[in-house]
N, C-alpha and C positions, 0 to 999 in steps of 0.2 A: 495468629490468634491462639490464645491458650485453650487447651481442650476443656470441654465442659466437665465440671465436677460430677462424679457419680452420685446417684441419689441415695444409695445405701451400701452397706458392706457387701451385699449380694453382687452389686454391679461393679464394685471396686476390685474384686478379688482377681479376676482373670483378664489380664491384658492379652492381646492377640499373640504376643510372643510366647505366652505360657500355654497355648492350646495344643501342645505337642502330643498329649496323650489324654484321651477322654477318660481312660481308666483311672489314672492317678489324679486327673483333674477332679473327677467326681468324688474320690475319697478325700482329697484335700478340701474340697468344697464342704463335705460333711464335717470335717474336722475343724476347719477355720471359721466357717460361717455359723455352723450350728453346734460347735463344741461337743460333738458326740464322743470324742475320746475321753473328755473329762467326765461325761455322764456314764460312760461304760466303766470307768474306774471307780465311780461312786457306788456301784451296786455292791451291797454288803456280801462278804464271804464268811460263812459260818465255820469254815474249816480251820484247823490249827496247823500252821507251818506247811501250807500246801506246796507241792512240787511245781504245779502249773498255776501261774497267776490267773485269777478269775477274769481280770481285765483282758487277758489274751484270749480266753475262751469266748468272752463276750464280743470282742472285735471279730473273732472267727465267725460267730453266729450272724453278726451284722453283714459282713462281707458275703457270707453264704447266701443271705437273703437277697442282697443286691445282684448276685450272680445267679440266683434262683437254683441253687443246689438242691436236688430233689429228695434227698434222704441222708441219714447219718452215715449209711454205708458209702454213698457217693462222696460225702464230706471226708470220710476217712481216706479215700484215695487222693483227694486234693491236698490233704495234710502231709503228703509225702513230697509235694512239689515245692521247689525253691521259690517260684514266683508267687505262689499262694501264701507261703510263709512270710515273704516280704510284704505282701499286701495287708496282712493282719498284724504286722509289726514285730515279727520274729526273725531270727536268723534261720537260714535254710537248715533243715535237719540233715544229719549224716546219711549218706546214701544207704538205702535199704531200711531206713527207719522213718518215723513220722513225728510230728510235733507232740501229739497225744492221740488217744484212741477215741472212737465213737462212744464207747462206754463211759469215758470220763465226761464227755459232753452231755450224755443222757442223764447221768447222776446230777450234774449241776442244774440242768433244766428243771428236774423234779424238785430240787431244793429251793430254787428261786421262785418258781411259779410266775403268775402274772405280775406280782409286785416287783420282780426284778427289773424287767425292761420298761415298766410303766413310766418311770421318770424320764427315760430316754425318749419315749414316744411323745410324752407331754412337753418335754423340754424343746423338742424340734418345733412344735406348734407355737410355744411361747416365743421362741426366737424369731420364727417367721412373722408372727404378729408384731413384734417389736420392730422388725425390719420393714414393716408396712406392706407386706405381701398381700394381706387381706383387707387393707384399709378401705379400698374403693367399694368393697361389697359387691353385690350383684343387683338385681332389680330393686329399685328404690334405695340403693346404697345400703342394703341390709345384708347381714350374714345369715345364711340359711344352713340348717343341719338336717340332712335326711337320716332317719333311723329306720331300721328294719331288721327282722330276724333272719338268720342264716344258719343253715345246717351243713357244715363242711364235712362231718365225719359220721359214718354209719357202718355197721357191720352185723352180720349174723353170727359171728364166731368170737371175734376179739372184743373184750370189754374190760373196764376198769371200775374201781369203786365209785367213780363219779358219773358213770353213764346214766343217761335216761333210757327208759325201756318202753317198748310198745309191741303189740302183736301184729304181725303182718302175714299175709297169705302168699305162699310160694308154690311153684309147680303148676301143672296143667292137668285137666281132666281128672282121672282117678288118683293121680299123684298129688293133687292139690291138698295142701295142709297148712296149718298155722304154726308159726315159729316166733320166737322172741328176737326182736331186732334191737340192737344197742346203738345209741346215737348221742351226739352232742349238738346243742344249738347255742348260738350266742346272738346278742343284739349289737349291731355295729352302728356307729355314728360317723357319717361322712360329710365333711364340709362341702357344700355345693358352690360352684362358681362357674364363670364363663370359661376359664382355662384351668386354673389350679384347683384340684380337688383332693383333699387329704383326709386320712382317718384321724378322728379326734379321740376315739376310745372305743372300747367294747366291754361287754359284761356277759358272762356265761350263765345260762339257765342252770339252776341248782336242783339236784334231786332232793328227796325228802331228808336223807341223811345229812347232806351238806347244809340244808336249811336249819336243821336242829343244831348242827355243829356251830353255825353262825349265830345261835342264840334264839332262834324262832322255836320256842319250846312247844307251841301248839301246832306246828306244821304237820299236816296229815296227808300231804301229797307232794308231788314234784311242783316246782315253780312254773308259772306260766310266762309267756313272752311279755305280756304287758307289765307284770311285776318286775321282770328283769329290765325292761325299758325304763321304768320309773327309777330304778337304781342308777341306770346309765345317765339319764338327764339330770338327776341330782348331782352326780359326779361331774358332769360337764359344767354345771353352773358353779360348783365349788372350786373346780380346777381352773377354769378359764375366765371366771368373772362375767362381766356384763357385756362383753363385746360380741357375744353370740346373740342373735335376735329372734330367729324364728325356727321352730321345729316343723319339719315336713314329713308326713307319714301316710301309710295306707289305711284302709277302712277298719282294720282291727282296733285302731286307736281313737275312733270317732265316738267316744263316749264321755259322759259327764265326769266320772272320777279321774280319767287321765287328763282331760282338759283342765280340771281343777288343780291338779298337780302342776301343770305348765303355768297356769295363772299365778299360783303361789310362788313359783320360781321366776316370775316375770319374763317368761318366754311368750312370744306370739306363736301362733300355730296355723298351718294350712294343711288340712287333713281330708283325704278322700272319704266320702260317705256314699254307700251303695244301696242300702235297703230303703225303698220308697216308703215303707211302713214305719221307719224310725224317725223320731224327732231329732233335729229340727227340720229335716228334709221334707217330711210330710206336710208340715205347716207351710214351708216355702212353696211346695208344689201347689197347694191349695190357693195361695196368694197369686201365683203365676197363671193359674188355669184360665185359658182363653185370652191371655194378654200377649201382645207382641213382645219380641225381645227388647231389652233395654238398649242393646247395641248390636249392630250388624256390620261386619267388615270382611273384606277379602285380603288374605295374606298372600301376596304374590310370591314371596320367597319360598314359603312352604306349600304353595299351591292349594290353599284351603279357604273355604267360605265358613265364617264363624258367626254363630248367634249366641249372645250372652244374656242371661237373666241374673239379677242380683237383688238380694234382700239383706239389708245392713243391720237390722236390729230385731232378731227373733229371740224370744225368751221362754220358749215352751219346753225346753229340756229341764226336767225337774232336778236332775242331779248336778246341774251346773248353774251357778249364780253369776249372771252377767250376760251381756249381749253376744249373740253369735251371728256372724255373717254367713249367708249361704249363697253360693254361686253355682249356676248351671251353664255348661257350654255344650252346644251342639255343633259338631264339626263335619263338614262335607268336603270331599275332595273336588277341586275345580276341574280335575281331569276325568271324573266319573259322573255321568249324567243321571244315574239312578238315585232318586231322592231318598230311597230307603237305605242306601249305603252311607252310613254316617257313624261317627263316634260320639259318645256322650260322656261328659265328665261332670260330676257333682262333688262339691267339696265345701267344707266349713272352714272358717278362719276366725281367730280370736286375737285379742291384744291390740294395743295402740299401733304398734309398728305395722302389723298386717292390715289393719283397717285403713291405713293411709294409701295402700296400693290400689291401683285401678283394677277393674275386672280382667283386663288384658294381662296385666302383670301377674295377677294371681294365677291365671291359666298357665302362663309360662313357668311359674314356680312349681305348680303341682305336676306339670308334665316333666319338669326337671328332676322330679323324684326318681325317675327311671335311671338317672345317672348312677345311683347306688347299685343298680342291677348291672349296668353296662361297664362303667368305670371300675366298679367294685367286684361284685360277686362273679359275674361272667369271666372277667379277666383273671381273677384269682383262681378260679376253677380250671380255666383252660391253659393258662400260661405261668402260673405260680404254683408252688408245691403245697398250698394250704390244705388240700384234701389228703395228703399223705400223712400217715400216722408215724411221726418221727420217734415217739416214745409212747409206750402203752400205759400212759398215765395222764389224765387230763390236766393236772397241775403243770406237768412238763410241757404239754401242748399249748397251754395258755402262754407260757414263756416263749415258745416258738412263735406264736402269733404276734406277741409283742415285738420281737425282733423283725419278723416279716413285715408287719405294718410300718415299723420305723424305716425299713429299707424301701418300702413302697413310697412312703412320704418323701424321702430324700430323692428318689428317682423322679417323682412328680415335680418337686420344687426345682430340681436341677434342670430338667427339661424345659420347664416353663420360663425360668429365669435366665438360663445360660445358652440353650440351644435354639437359636433363632429359626432354624428350619423345622422345628417341632410341628408335626402335622396339625395338632389341635389349634395352634395359633392361626392356621389358614382354614379353619372350619372343617377339617377332615378327621376321620377316625384315627386316633393316635396309636392304636394297638400295634400296627406293623412297625411304626417308628420306634416304639418302645422295645419290641422284640429285636429289631436290628441293632438298636443302641446297646442292649445288654450284651449281644454278641460282640460288638465293637469294644465294649469295656473289657470283656474277658480277653480278647485278642491283644489289647493294649497292655493289660497287666502281664500277660505272658511274655510280651516282647520288651517290657520295660527294663531298663538297666538301672543299676543302683541297688542299694541295700534296703533294709527294712524301713517302712514308713514309721514315723513317730506319731502315735495316736494321742498321747497325753500332751496336748498343747493348748495353751489358753486361747479361747475363741476371740475373734475380733469384736470390738465394740460395735453396737448396732449403729 
């Protein structure tokens, strides 16, 4: 019998005989399936007759992200090694020298900023979507995007022209005093799914000077997280079109103006609401007062007893035109007898797509918002070098983030599509799998024979 034809380029690429090296397999996967070499070569270079091709610096930054190289100083040491040079597409340097210096990398990061690697990041997502990686969706066959603010960098000493500032108290007792703390925040969008979860984009919060430089002549303060999030969701719709369905967010975003923006962009939304005094939760609580839950069930898998209340058409929020659905969930552990020991979730949802979901599905979606904390922020803080200041200029750091997020996405997609032993596919925490996999990739690249990889190769058709 003839072998079954593969469903996509993802599944066609690696025959069992080609599984000799996870390191080169991963880099070939990035090149041939997602065309990253072509994207790296497209990043514009403003230099005249450069000695070092920008495409080589870019492939170095991407491979550094995959291997989680923790600083430019650490990268400089790698640039002396033959195996690393071959991995990024260059001949081995002469003994006692390196491909180029960390200072060269730093200068190029500042020059390119976030705009440099952004097409790479977005191109990976476009290609994955064309390869039908996300077509099945998640609950209700929809694509959900979690957005949240993240503060990766803060310092009491180091700062750049783009820093946000705040006053914090340090010391104890008589030595307690106030100092200025410098920090950067960004809002990140993570595609939620049962297995594959990838970064769709990010936007940095701007200080007053940056806002004015961007044309906001009346800006009298630094930008807030919600304003940054609006720029992000607008970019998501413009960049990816209509295949993204629902925005999932925390209580900061449960207000009329933000819901109005999402409705204008034709996004559905599932958003936490916390204050009982705020509309439309206050109206829903009044309607539910004294009423039994609309649905009660036991979830044997999670060992939980769940009670659900649901109001589908509340219109008391004056700053939003349209129906708002409000859902309340009261969750008790089946292993704890104390009735007072429970968790409560209240959340609003809008949009045709979100209204089609059952209360149970909505509860799973809003609880899935924590994936951006666990899959994203916690992992990036503990196991990736996102918190390290590679270059003391936020424009350069935005470029670093673009390469790191691209590396993260490639790792997620490779593990999900190619590594059948991936722990997430068996319902386990994938963190240890990823850590050991990165170590294996490095070992394989160190041991690999052959010359430099060719990064500039046409990608396979979807």
